[in-house]
C-alpha positions in Angstrom: 59.0 115.8 82.1 58.8 115.8 85.9 61.4 117.3 88.3 63.3 114.0 88.8 63.8 113.6 85.0 65.0 117.2 84.7 67.5 116.7 87.6 69.0 113.6 86.0 68.9 114.7 82.4 72.0 115.9 80.5 69.7 118.3 78.7 69.3 120.4 81.9 72.0 122.7 83.3 72.4 123.0 87.1 72.9 126.3 88.8 73.5 127.0 92.5 71.6 130.1 93.6 71.7 132.0 96.9 68.7 134.1 96.6 64.9 133.7 96.7 63.2 134.7 93.5 59.8 134.3 91.8 60.9 131.4 89.6 57.4 131.1 88.1 58.4 134.1 86.0 60.8 131.7 84.2 57.8 129.5 83.3 55.8 132.5 82.1 58.7 133.3 79.7 58.8 129.8 78.3 61.8 128.7 80.4 61.7 125.0 81.3 63.1 124.5 84.8 62.9 122.7 88.2 64.0 124.3 91.5 65.1 122.5 94.7 65.2 124.7 97.9 68.0 123.7 100.2 68.2 126.1 103.2 67.0 129.7 103.5 68.1 131.5 100.3 70.2 128.5 99.0 68.8 126.3 96.3 69.5 124.4 93.1 68.0 125.5 89.8 67.8 123.0 86.8 67.2 124.8 83.5 66.7 123.3 80.0 69.9 124.0 78.1 67.9 124.9 75.0 66.5 127.9 77.0 69.9 129.4 78.1 73.3 130.4 76.9 76.1 127.7 76.8 77.9 127.4 80.1 80.8 129.8 80.7 82.2 131.7 83.7 81.4 135.1 82.1 77.8 134.2 81.1 77.0 132.9 84.6 78.3 133.9 88.0 81.3 131.7 88.8 79.7 130.9 92.2 76.5 129.6 90.5 78.2 127.0 88.3 78.6 123.7 90.2 82.3 122.8 90.8 83.4 119.2 90.5 84.9 117.2 93.4 87.1 114.1 93.5 87.9 111.3 96.0 90.6 111.7 98.6 92.0 108.3 99.3 95.5 107.3 98.1 96.2 104.1 96.2 98.5 101.7 98.1 101.4 100.2 96.2 100.7 96.4 95.5 102.9 94.2 97.6 103.9 97.0 99.9 103.4 95.0 103.1 104.7 91.6 101.8 108.0 91.9 103.8 106.7 93.6 106.9 107.2 91.8 110.2 104.3 91.2 112.6 105.8 93.7 115.1 106.0 96.3 112.4 102.5 95.6 111.2 101.1 96.2 114.6 102.8 99.6 114.6 101.3 100.3 111.1 97.7 99.8 112.3 98.2 101.7 115.5 96.3 104.8 114.4 93.3 104.0 116.6 95.5 103.7 119.7 97.7 106.7 118.9 94.6 108.9 118.5 93.4 107.9 122.0 90.3 106.2 120.5 90.9 102.7 122.0 91.6 104.3 125.4 88.3 106.2 125.6 86.4 103.1 124.3 87.3 101.5 127.6 85.8 102.2 131.1 85.4 104.6 132.8 84.4 106.7 129.7 83.2 103.8 127.5 82.7 106.0 124.5 81.5 104.1 121.4 79.4 106.6 119.6 76.2 105.3 121.1 73.2 107.5 120.1 75.2 109.4 117.4 74.7 109.4 113.6 77.7 109.5 111.2 76.9 110.7 107.7 79.0 110.2 104.6 78.7 111.6 101.0 80.8 109.1 99.1 80.8 106.1 96.7 78.4 103.9 98.7 79.0 101.1 101.2 79.4 97.3 101.1 76.8 96.7 103.7 77.2 92.9 103.8 80.7 93.2 105.4 80.8 92.1 109.1 82.2 95.6 110.1 78.7 97.0 109.3 76.7 94.4 111.2 75.8 94.0 114.8 76.4 90.8 116.7 72.9 89.6 115.9 73.5 90.2 112.1 71.4 93.3 111.8 72.8 96.4 110.0 74.6 99.3 111.6 73.2 101.5 108.8 70.4 103.9 109.5 69.8 104.4 105.8 71.4 104.8 102.4 70.4 107.3 99.8 71.6 106.0 96.5 71.5 108.9 94.0 72.3 106.5 91.1 69.2 104.3 91.4 65.8 105.7 90.3 63.5 102.7 90.9 62.4 103.4 94.5 61.2 106.1 96.8 63.2 109.3 96.9 63.9 111.5 100.0 61.2 114.0 100.9 62.1 117.3 99.1 64.8 115.7 97.0 63.0 114.0 94.1 65.6 111.7 92.7 67.6 108.6 93.8 66.3 105.8 96.1 66.3 105.6 99.9 67.0 102.2 101.5 65.9 102.1 105.2 67.3 100.1 108.0 64.4 97.7 107.7 64.9 97.1 104.0 68.6 96.5 104.5 67.9 94.0 107.4 65.4 92.1 105.4 67.8 91.8 102.5 70.5 90.6 104.9 68.1 88.0 106.3 67.2 86.7 102.9 70.9 86.5 101.8 71.7 84.3 104.8 70.0 81.4 103.1 70.2 82.4 99.5 73.3 84.3 98.2 71.6 84.8 94.8 69.3 87.4 96.4 70.4 90.7 94.6 72.2 93.4 96.6 70.1 96.5 97.2 73.1 98.7 96.4 76.9 98.4 96.6 80.2 100.4 96.5 82.0 99.5 93.2 84.9 101.8 94.1 85.4 100.9 97.8 86.3 104.5 98.8 83.1 105.0 100.9 83.4 101.6 102.4 87.0 102.3 103.6 86.2 105.7 105.1 83.0 104.5 106.8 84.7 101.4 108.3 87.4 103.5 109.9 84.7 105.7 111.5 82.9 102.6 112.7 86.0 101.0 114.1 86.4 104.2 116.2 82.7 104.4 117.2 81.2 100.9 116.8 77.8 101.8 118.3 77.2 104.8 116.0 74.6 104.5 113.3 75.9 105.2 109.7 74.1 107.1 107.0 75.6 106.8 103.5 74.8 108.9 100.4 76.0 107.2 97.3 76.7 110.2 95.1 76.1 110.1 91.4 78.8 111.0 88.9 78.9 114.5 87.5 77.0 115.3 84.3 78.9 115.1 81.0 78.5 118.8 80.1 80.3 119.8 83.3 83.1 117.3 82.8 83.6 118.7 79.3 83.6 122.3 80.4 86.1 121.6 83.2 88.1 119.3 80.9 87.7 116.3 83.3 88.2 112.9 81.7 85.0 111.0 81.3 86.5 108.0 83.1 87.5 110.0 86.2 85.4 109.8 89.4 83.9 113.3 89.6 81.0 114.6 91.6 79.2 117.9 91.2 78.6 120.4 93.9 74.8 120.4 93.5 74.5 116.7 94.3 76.8 117.0 97.2 74.8 119.9 98.6 71.6 117.8 98.2 73.3 114.9 100.0 74.2 117.2 102.9 70.6 118.3 103.1 69.5 114.7 103.3 71.9 114.0 106.2 70.7 117.1 108.1 67.0 116.2 107.5 67.6 112.7 108.9 69.3 114.1 112.0 66.4 116.5 112.5 63.7 113.9 112.0 65.4 111.3 114.3 66.4 114.0 116.8 69.9 112.6 117.0 73.3 114.3 116.9 75.2 113.9 113.7 78.8 114.0 112.5 79.1 114.8 108.8 82.2 113.5 107.1 83.4 115.1 103.9 85.9 112.9 102.0 85.9 114.7 98.6 87.8 117.7 97.5 88.7 120.1 94.6 91.2 122.7 93.7 88.4 124.9 92.2 87.5 127.9 94.3 89.2 130.7 96.2 90.7 128.5 99.0 89.2 130.9 101.6 85.9 129.2 102.3 83.6 131.2 100.1 82.0 128.6 97.8 78.3 127.7 97.7 79.2 124.4 99.4 81.2 126.2 102.0 78.3 128.5 102.7 75.9 125.5 103.3 78.5 123.7 105.4 78.9 126.8 107.5 75.1 126.8 108.1 75.3 123.2 109.3 78.3 123.9 111.6 76.2 126.6 113.4 73.4 124.2 114.2 73.3 122.5 117.6 74.3 118.8 117.7 76.1 119.0 114.3 79.8 118.4 113.7 81.4 118.8 110.3 84.7 117.0 109.6 86.5 117.8 106.3 89.7 116.2 104.9 92.2 118.5 103.3 93.1 116.3 100.3 96.3 114.8 98.9 97.6 117.7 96.9 100.5 118.8 99.0 103.1 117.3 96.8 101.3 117.6 93.4 102.8 120.9 92.4 99.4 122.3 91.6 99.6 125.5 93.5 101.6 128.7 92.6 102.0 131.7 94.9 103.2 134.9 93.2 104.0 138.5 93.9 104.3 141.3 91.4 106.4 144.3 92.4 104.2 147.1 91.3 107.1 149.7 91.3 109.2 147.6 88.9 109.7 148.8 85.3 107.9 145.6 84.1 105.3 144.8 86.7 104.7 141.1 85.9 105.7 137.6 87.0 106.0 134.6 84.7 104.2 131.4 85.8 105.5 128.3 84.0 103.3 125.2 83.6 104.7 121.9 82.4 102.2 120.0 80.2 102.8 116.3 79.5 102.2 114.5 76.2 98.7 113.4 75.7 96.9 115.9 78.0 93.4 116.4 76.6 92.9 119.7 78.4 92.8 121.4 81.8 91.6 124.5 83.6 93.6 127.0 85.7 92.3 129.6 88.1 94.2 132.7 89.2 93.0 134.7 92.2 94.3 138.2 92.7 94.1 140.5 95.7 92.0 143.6 95.8 92.5 146.5 95.0 95.0 145.4 92.3 94.0 144.6 88.8 95.5 141.6 87.0 95.8 140.6 83.3 97.7 137.9 81.5 99.5 137.0 78.3 100.3 133.5 77.0 103.3 131.8 75.4 103.0 128.3 74.1 105.9 125.7 74.2 106.8 126.4 70.5 107.1 130.2 71.2 103.8 131.4 69.8 102.6 134.3 71.9 99.2 135.8 72.7 100.1 139.4 73.8 98.7 140.9 76.9 94.9 140.3 77.0 92.8 143.3 78.0 90.3 142.8 80.8 87.1 142.6 78.8 84.6 141.8 81.5 81.4 139.9 80.8 82.7 137.9 77.8 84.8 134.8 77.2 87.9 135.5 75.1 89.0 132.6 72.9 92.3 132.1 71.2 93.6 129.5 68.7 97.3 128.9 68.2 98.4 128.9 64.6 101.2 126.3 64.8 99.5 123.8 67.1 96.0 122.5 67.7 96.0 124.4 71.1 93.1 126.5 72.1 92.8 128.7 75.2 89.8 130.7 76.6 90.1 133.4 79.2 87.5 134.9 81.5 88.2 137.9 83.6 85.9 138.3 86.7 86.9 141.7 88.3 84.9 141.1 91.5 83.9 137.5 92.1 80.5 137.3 93.8 81.4 135.4 97.0 85.1 136.2 97.6 84.9 139.9 96.4 88.3 139.5 94.6 89.5 139.1 91.1 89.4 135.8 89.3 91.1 134.9 85.9 89.8 131.6 84.6 91.8 129.9 81.9 90.6 126.8 80.0 93.2 124.9 77.8 92.0 122.5 75.1 94.4 120.0 73.4 97.4 121.9 74.7 100.8 121.4 73.1 103.2 119.4 75.3 106.0 121.4 76.9 106.3 124.5 79.0 103.5 127.1 78.9 104.2 130.5 80.2 101.4 132.6 81.7 102.7 136.1 82.2 100.8 137.8 85.0 100.6 141.6 85.0 99.4 143.7 87.9 98.4 147.3 88.3 98.0 149.0 91.7 99.6 151.2 94.3 100.1 148.9 97.2 103.7 147.9 96.6 103.3 144.2 96.1 100.4 142.5 94.2 100.0 139.0 95.5 98.2 136.3 93.6 97.5 132.5 93.8 96.9 130.0 91.1 95.7 126.4 91.1 95.6 123.6 88.6 93.1 120.7 88.9 93.5 117.9 91.4 95.5 115.0 90.1 92.4 112.8 89.6 91.0 115.3 87.1 94.1 115.1 84.7 94.7 112.3 82.2 98.4 113.0 82.3 100.6 115.2 84.5 100.3 119.0 84.4 102.2 121.0 87.1 103.9 124.3 88.0 107.7 124.4 87.6 108.0 126.6 90.7 105.1 125.4 92.9 104.3 126.4 96.5 103.4 123.4 98.7 101.3 125.6 101.1 97.6 126.5 100.7 97.2 123.1 99.1 94.3 121.9 101.2 91.4 121.2 98.8 88.1 122.9 99.0 85.9 122.8 101.1 88.5 122.3 103.8 88.6 126.1 104.5 85.2 126.0 106.0 84.9 128.1 109.1 83.9 126.2 112.3 84.3 122.7 110.7 87.1 120.5 111.8 89.5 120.9 108.9 92.4 118.5 108.9 95.7 117.3 107.4 97.1 113.8 108.0 100.3 112.2 109.2 102.0 108.7 109.6 101.3 107.4 113.1 104.0 104.8 112.8 106.7 107.5 113.2 104.7 110.7 113.8 106.0 112.2 110.5 103.8 114.5 108.4 102.5 112.9 105.2 104.2 114.3 102.1 101.0 114.1 100.0 98.8 115.8 102.6 97.4 119.2 101.7 98.7 122.0 103.9 97.5 125.5 105.1 97.0 128.2 105.7 94.1 129.5 103.7 94.7 132.1 101.0 94.2 135.1 103.2 96.4 133.7 106.0 93.7 132.6 108.4 94.4 129.4 110.4 93.6 126.2 108.6 94.1 123.2 109.3 92.8 122.8 112.8 94.4 119.3 113.4 96.4 116.6 111.9 95.0 113.1 112.0 96.6 109.7 111.5 96.0 108.7 107.8 98.8 106.4 106.6 98.3 102.6 106.4 95.2 102.6 108.6 93.2 99.4 109.0 89.9 99.5 107.1 87.3 96.9 106.1 89.2 96.5 102.8 92.7 96.3 104.3 95.2 98.9 105.0 94.6 102.3 103.3 95.9 105.8 103.4 94.9 109.3 102.5 92.9 112.3 103.5 89.6 110.5 103.4 90.9 107.8 105.8 92.0 110.5 108.3 88.6 112.1 107.9 86.9 108.9 108.7 89.0 108.5 111.8 88.3 112.0 112.9 84.6 111.5 112.4 84.6 108.4 114.6 86.4 110.3 117.4 84.0 113.2 117.0 81.1 110.7 117.5 82.7 109.3 120.6 83.0 112.9 122.0 79.4 113.8 121.1 78.2 110.7 123.0 79.9 112.2 126.1 78.9 115.8 125.5 75.3 115.4 124.2 73.9 111.9 124.9 75.5 111.9 128.4 74.6 115.6 128.8 78.0 117.0 129.8 77.7 119.8 127.2 74.3 119.2 125.6 73.9 122.2 123.4 77.3 122.1 121.7 77.9 122.7 118.0 80.7 122.0 115.5 82.8 125.0 116.6 82.7 123.9 120.3 83.6 120.3 119.4 86.5 121.5 117.3 87.8 123.7 120.1 87.7 120.8 122.6 89.8 118.7 120.2 92.2 121.6 119.7 92.7 121.9 123.4 93.4 118.2 123.7 95.8 117.9 120.7 99.3 116.6 121.1 102.0 119.2 120.5 105.7 119.0 120.1 107.9 121.4 122.2 110.1 122.0 119.2 107.3 123.3 117.0 105.4 126.6 117.0 101.6 126.3 116.8 99.4 126.7 114.9 101.4 125.8 111.8 100.7 125.1 108.2 101.1 121.3 108.5 99.9 120.3 111.9 97.4 123.0 112.7 97.2 123.0 116.5 98.7 119.5 116.8 97.9 115.8 116.4 94.4 114.7 117.2 94.1 112.7 120.4 90.6 112.3 121.9 92.1 111.0 125.2 94.0 114.3 125.5 90.6 116.1 125.4 89.6 114.5 128.7 93.1 114.8 130.1 92.9 118.5 129.5 89.4 118.7 131.2 90.8 117.2 134.4 93.8 119.5 134.4 
């Protein structure tokens, strides 16, 4: 079996590693594997599952097991615009104007993204739409890497999927002009990637697009994380490989690139320490790269809990209540505690059955079955998680009884207050509602939107300048400033009609970043700039209300306005 087959096979387990090792030793010991180097010490290891222990947080480092990410567009209500007047409709689609994008497209700046690449890791793109074609009918796409097709040539160093070049796409478009029965090279069944890419292209119509159509996560990961098989879920290893492809194209073409992240997850410490965050940080430090990350739609989902245990109290614990709906197949819950405190938990099911305080047995998964229901819960204690350095308690619920579950969180320490945070999965990863009864709407931006030096964003409604209720919010778990900006993301015009959500705002921000990079790099006003510098230019030019204090958890440093960047430069 070659490396491509191992990467694609359900029989091979993926591990993200951040060290260089002599992997040939594995082969010498009869271990069947394939290794993909990504950058420096970062790589992806594919190992035959027959040669290793079953997946668990205790058996493997938490950081090494790929997390799963979901899409970040919101579904619009059917018929929502049926009674809207034309004057109101114009206001609804004014995100491009309110963000200053239309103004800087005009002389004297004339910024259209010329000479810039915009890369997406998403669901694909409907390349036959006019939004993605030039006036002569040729494509605006540089290339597409379709990870789901295995019939053509793969990218160099990434031996799976099929790359479609600009030339191949143009030839297919030419053939389809006279014969619509000519098969499409690829498509976007979901439409999510098409929407986000078209928003960026509306902002920067002369930029070249690169799309990576990401393949769905493997079944064994879905089963471990209790994600429904029908949900759109994408694993961290494929996303990292997609980012490497985007970077490699930029290097090979010697062109600046904006990388737009439109997926998110509630897995992780919400402080920017995941494997994906590490690689994104590497990319943000490279010249001529800009990383844009949407903060997700979890602000109103009741999936975050912030607790404080008073250590001097007689009973040093806090009860966390989780409402589980009928028909929930299962879910995971992560609890992150602050060093130097030590945390443990007990469990109480909706029918009153209790698992008493579970001791911190490190290095093993503790499994419990409830006598009076079919519920099962496993608990993993990680005293010092590899990347964050803090404690993680990982709970996995299978066929949970409907009702209110109580997780009693105990803490030991001498610091006065022991703070902790807990997250449930994003809404897309649940087959029925699961939520905290006393949620905290802050620190609800999805990972990887806590990446340092990237442009991390929330979104708002440009028709009335109100913050979007579903938008994720900051700050990050340890109090550092995130988001950087808020971007228009409600009822924005896309190639598939009006759309809303974090991914739409990210597409708009990516287009604006491409406009700015044309000015800074192509026109050589600031030719050695990187993502951090671009972010700070936009922060300087953001619109801020006199009645608000900045930065804040919702708006960051203000509303994104690229015209304000140039206004600030001229004083």
